[in-house]
Phi, psi and omega in degrees: 000130180246148180271114176274167178299325180294315180296319179296318179296317179296319178301311181299319180296310182293322179297317180296329179281351177095016177292151178283163179297323179295317179296317180297316179300320181291318182292313180291318178079142177079008178226159181266166176302315182295326177296320178297312181298315179299316181293319178299322177295314180295332178275359181058038174288147184300142181289145177266121180233037179268147174239163180291334181285340181287125182276323176219153182297321181298311180296322181297313180297320179297319181294325178295314180298317179298318179297319179297318180296316179297318179297319180296314180296318182298313181296314181294319181297323179298316181289322178297320180294326177291320183290323182290325183297137184244342186261090176269139178292155181291155178297147174236082187308130180225149173273166183307318183292337184271349183291143172231183185292343181260007181261145174290128184257025179286122181283139178243120182092195180250138182305336180280347182272151178291333183277005182292136176204175176252153185308305175086352176299171177290127179275156178282155181300136179070009177231160179266355188237161174284178182300317181295314185283344171294329178297326177284313190284319185242088180274148177301153181305137178089343182278338183298326183283342185284333180284120187270315181262149183297318184269001181288132179258126179303146187300319183293330178285321178301320178296320180295322180293319181291324180276342184283000000 
């Protein structure tokens, strides 16, 4: 199937009016919904981000912006609260067989060594790690690129380990 100038013009017109890809494919005829989506993408037509629940486009866009702001604050706030906290519970070394869903599963040492164990502290809800090891595992966006050497420990985490 080839896109003629007429079909492209019709696609742009219908896309601009807010028709769905399925509707456009049916109106133009002889093309699939995916072909419409692909061509719209190649033409850099604006993405459709409307939902049926949205009553007006203005309210919908405002709600998206508000959610994004809340998500950014929430993620940043979670990490700041972990960094500020100073009282980490002591490690409770556990072997693999002793781990349960509430244990921190951060490995300590190398699995081939006899001294290998898992942290064993209480893990946070919905995570596999304790508060301290979450700082290692889940870094705030943009922070992953800042650590230059593989074995280098960020200064704020090193301080937490020393005070913990």
